[in-house]
N, CA and C atoms as a LAMMPS dump frame, in Angstrom:
ITEM: TIMESTEP
0
ITEM: NUMBER OF ATOMS
234
ITEM: BOX BOUNDS ff ff ff
-5.0000000000000000e+02 5.0000000000000000e+02
-5.0000000000000000e+02 5.0000000000000000e+02
-5.0000000000000000e+02 5.0000000000000000e+02
ITEM: ATOMS id mol type element x y z
1 1 1 N 322.692 65.668 76.666
2 1 2 C 321.27 65.844 76.543
3 1 3 C 320.747 65.635 75.182
4 2 1 N 321.688 66.715 74.546
5 2 2 C 321.136 66.807 72.91
6 2 3 C 321.518 65.568 71.934
7 3 1 N 322.33 64.512 72.175
8 3 2 C 322.404 63.366 72.021
9 3 3 C 321.191 62.467 71.621
10 4 1 N 320.454 62.92 72.999
11 4 2 C 319.049 62.547 73.322
12 4 3 C 317.834 62.455 72.698
13 5 1 N 318.086 63.88 72.651
14 5 2 C 317.164 64.621 71.61
15 5 3 C 317.254 63.849 70.211
16 6 1 N 318.527 64.136 69.856
17 6 2 C 319.397 63.643 68.098
18 6 3 C 318.507 61.868 68.13
19 7 1 N 318.852 60.926 68.995
20 7 2 C 318.696 60.102 68.656
21 7 3 C 317.084 59.512 68.777
22 8 1 N 315.724 60.206 69.447
23 8 2 C 314.532 60.588 69.461
24 8 3 C 314.384 60.549 67.915
25 9 1 N 314.759 61.849 67.471
26 9 2 C 314.194 62.685 66.293
27 9 3 C 314.561 61.687 65.362
28 10 1 N 315.44 60.277 65.524
29 10 2 C 315.962 60.016 64.179
30 10 3 C 315.118 58.722 64.473
31 11 1 N 314.606 58.47 65.506
32 11 2 C 313.345 57.422 65.706
33 11 3 C 312.113 57.909 65.117
34 12 1 N 312.179 59.1 65.421
35 12 2 C 310.786 59.491 64.666
36 12 3 C 310.948 59.396 63.687
37 13 1 N 311.541 60.503 62.733
38 13 2 C 311.492 60.218 61.174
39 13 3 C 311.725 58.865 60.38
40 14 1 N 312.371 57.502 61.141
41 14 2 C 312.445 56.77 60.724
42 14 3 C 310.95 55.784 60.853
43 15 1 N 310.232 56.153 61.961
44 15 2 C 308.672 55.821 61.954
45 15 3 C 308.196 56.087 60.907
46 16 1 N 307.837 57.551 60.662
47 16 2 C 307.598 58.297 59.427
48 16 3 C 307.57 57.485 58.291
49 17 1 N 308.89 57.614 57.761
50 17 2 C 309.485 56.661 56.296
51 17 3 C 308.742 55.638 56.503
52 18 1 N 308.573 54.819 57.355
53 18 2 C 308.235 53.664 57.395
54 18 3 C 306.355 53.73 57.19
55 19 1 N 305.62 54.759 57.42
56 19 2 C 304.747 55.198 57.134
57 19 3 C 304.271 55.651 55.543
58 20 1 N 305.054 55.724 54.678
59 20 2 C 305.242 56.361 53.767
60 20 3 C 305.013 54.974 52.858
61 21 1 N 304.002 54.896 51.506
62 21 2 C 304.185 54.281 50.998
63 21 3 C 306.104 53.854 50.307
64 22 1 N 306.222 52.815 49.643
65 22 2 C 307.567 52.465 49.391
66 22 3 C 307.588 53.062 48.575
67 23 1 N 307.17 53.118 47.089
68 23 2 C 307.317 54.49 46.135
69 23 3 C 307.927 55.781 46.287
70 24 1 N 307.094 56.425 47.077
71 24 2 C 307.508 57.683 48.196
72 24 3 C 308.663 57.759 49.169
73 25 1 N 308.968 56.234 49.977
74 25 2 C 309.726 56.468 50.686
75 25 3 C 311.088 56.445 49.57
76 26 1 N 311.212 55.782 48.343
77 26 2 C 311.739 55.564 47.55
78 26 3 C 312.715 57.037 47.002
79 27 1 N 311.464 57.843 46.765
80 27 2 C 311.369 59.354 46.287
81 27 3 C 312.126 60.261 47.152
82 28 1 N 312.609 60.173 48.475
83 28 2 C 312.749 60.59 49.669
84 28 3 C 314.28 60.075 49.796
85 29 1 N 315.183 61.852 49.557
86 29 2 C 316.725 61.277 49.44
87 29 3 C 316.919 61.397 50.95
88 30 1 N 318.525 60.56 51.414
89 30 2 C 318.799 60.44 52.505
90 30 3 C 318.915 62.139 52.804
91 31 1 N 319.166 63.234 52.414
92 31 2 C 319.261 64.701 52.719
93 31 3 C 318.074 64.885 53.43
94 32 1 N 316.661 64.835 52.783
95 32 2 C 315.69 65.025 53.034
96 32 3 C 315.285 64.174 54.407
97 33 1 N 315.512 63.444 54.699
98 33 2 C 315.594 62.041 55.727
99 33 3 C 316.169 62.824 56.992
100 34 1 N 317.121 63.349 56.512
101 34 2 C 318.435 64.162 57.826
102 34 3 C 317.592 65.598 57.744
103 35 1 N 317.093 66.21 56.812
104 35 2 C 316.108 67.622 57.489
105 35 3 C 315.232 67.333 58.276
106 36 1 N 314.373 66.248 58.229
107 36 2 C 313.5 65.911 58.522
108 36 3 C 313.68 65.599 59.823
109 37 1 N 314.667 64.649 60.504
110 37 2 C 315.003 64.448 61.758
111 37 3 C 315.445 65.761 62.432
112 38 1 N 316.155 66.82 61.463
113 38 2 C 316.434 67.957 61.918
114 38 3 C 315.806 69.196 62.203
115 39 1 N 314.52 68.666 61.865
116 39 2 C 313.299 69.416 62.134
117 39 3 C 312.316 69.324 63.621
118 40 1 N 312.335 67.893 63.512
119 40 2 C 311.749 66.967 64.431
120 40 3 C 312.681 67.356 66.024
121 41 1 N 314.145 67.245 65.785
122 41 2 C 314.515 67.46 67.135
123 41 3 C 314.811 69.222 67.562
124 42 1 N 314.368 69.358 66.655
125 42 2 C 314.519 71.214 66.918
126 42 3 C 312.997 71.389 67.757
127 43 1 N 312.163 70.641 66.976
128 43 2 C 310.778 70.547 67.746
129 43 3 C 310.898 70.075 69.012
130 44 1 N 311.682 69.413 69.213
131 44 2 C 311.94 68.589 71.015
132 44 3 C 312.565 69.204 71.47
133 45 1 N 313.361 70.018 71.099
134 45 2 C 313.93 70.796 71.899
135 45 3 C 313.6 72.271 72.307
136 46 1 N 313.07 72.673 71.368
137 46 2 C 311.706 73.846 71.707
138 46 3 C 310.699 73.687 72.835
139 47 1 N 310.197 72.249 72.635
140 47 2 C 308.914 71.724 74.03
141 47 3 C 309.744 71.865 74.749
142 48 1 N 310.913 71.156 75.246
143 48 2 C 311.47 70.749 76.213
144 48 3 C 312.285 72.579 77.197
145 49 1 N 312.908 73.162 76.34
146 49 2 C 312.871 74.43 76.751
147 49 3 C 311.903 75.281 77.268
148 50 1 N 310.412 74.969 76.814
149 50 2 C 309.165 75.891 77.105
150 50 3 C 309.438 74.962 78.409
151 51 1 N 309.032 73.823 78.831
152 51 2 C 308.726 73.101 80.101
153 51 3 C 309.648 73.808 80.912
154 52 1 N 310.883 73.901 80.738
155 52 2 C 311.967 73.692 81.761
156 52 3 C 311.777 75.562 82.294
157 53 1 N 311.556 76.369 81.291
158 53 2 C 311.183 78.026 81.271
159 53 3 C 310.002 77.818 82.657
160 54 1 N 309.033 76.949 82.243
161 54 2 C 307.786 77.331 82.825
162 54 3 C 308.241 76.293 84.306
163 55 1 N 308.935 75.29 84.362
164 55 2 C 309.307 74.949 85.418
165 55 3 C 310.009 75.951 86.501
166 56 1 N 310.865 76.749 86.047
167 56 2 C 312.051 77.629 86.621
168 56 3 C 311.09 78.606 86.988
169 57 1 N 310.119 79.338 86.115
170 57 2 C 309.321 80.445 86.472
171 57 3 C 308.324 80.15 88.043
172 58 1 N 308.104 78.555 87.994
173 58 2 C 307.058 78.146 89.319
174 58 3 C 308.608 78.244 90.489
175 59 1 N 309.69 77.618 90.4
176 59 2 C 310.5 77.436 91.131
177 59 3 C 310.526 79.143 91.625
178 60 1 N 310.949 80.018 90.781
179 60 2 C 310.982 81.389 91.333
180 60 3 C 309.928 81.799 92.025
181 61 1 N 308.573 81.854 91.751
182 61 2 C 307.276 82.233 92.521
183 61 3 C 307.522 81.549 93.613
184 62 1 N 307.596 79.935 94.089
185 62 2 C 307.738 79.108 95.131
186 62 3 C 308.625 80.447 96.321
187 63 1 N 310.093 80.289 95.475
188 63 2 C 310.884 81.165 96.057
189 63 3 C 310.329 82.185 96.643
190 64 1 N 310.103 83.018 95.792
191 64 2 C 309.123 83.976 96.324
192 64 3 C 308.161 83.831 97.46
193 65 1 N 307.584 83.206 97.393
194 65 2 C 306.528 83.162 99.002
195 65 3 C 307.13 82.549 99.948
196 66 1 N 308.196 81.69 99.914
197 66 2 C 308.822 81.172 100.912
198 66 3 C 309.492 82.048 101.628
199 67 1 N 310.033 83.214 100.782
200 67 2 C 311.125 84.125 101.209
201 67 3 C 310.058 85.38 101.879
202 68 1 N 308.802 85.606 101.716
203 68 2 C 307.537 86.203 101.919
204 68 3 C 307.454 85.159 103.723
205 69 1 N 306.751 84.422 103.635
206 69 2 C 306.703 83.625 104.761
207 69 3 C 307.673 83.895 105.951
208 70 1 N 308.944 83.596 105.379
209 70 2 C 310.117 83.434 106.703
210 70 3 C 310.465 84.963 107.035
211 71 1 N 310.134 86.245 106.206
212 71 2 C 309.481 87.174 106.701
213 71 3 C 308.63 87.383 107.94
214 72 1 N 307.743 86.909 107.135
215 72 2 C 306.095 87.462 108.293
216 72 3 C 306.176 86.3 109.388
217 73 1 N 306.928 84.966 109.328
218 73 2 C 305.962 83.354 110.195
219 73 3 C 305.292 84.298 111.175
220 74 1 N 306.373 84.375 111.968
221 74 2 C 306.122 85.41 113.594
222 74 3 C 305.471 86.578 113.706
223 75 1 N 305.373 87.59 112.825
224 75 2 C 304.393 88.852 112.975
225 75 3 C 303.062 88.33 113.256
226 76 1 N 302.285 88.656 114.101
227 76 2 C 300.979 88.753 114.282
228 76 3 C 300.206 89.348 113.325
229 77 1 N 299.057 88.885 113.247
230 77 2 C 298.4 89.584 111.812
231 77 3 C 297.584 90.731 112.098
232 78 1 N 297.485 91.828 111.254
233 78 2 C 297.122 92.944 111.671
234 78 3 C 295.345 93.087 111.198
C-alpha cells in the first residue's frame, strides 16, 4: 500500500509545482521536489494510520459489547 501513497504523494507534489510561477518552479531542485513528495507521503501515511487506529478501537469496543451481550442475553434483568 505504501506504493499507492508514494504515487499519490508524487501527484500532489506535481500539482503543487504546477501552481508555482515558472521562475519559482525553475528554482526548485529535483531533490527539493522529492523531499516535498516525501513529506506529503508521510502526511498521508500518518492520517491513514490514525484512522486505522480509530477503526481498530471501534472494533474492539464493539467486540467487548458483543461479548457482554453474549454473556447476559438470557439472564433476566434484576
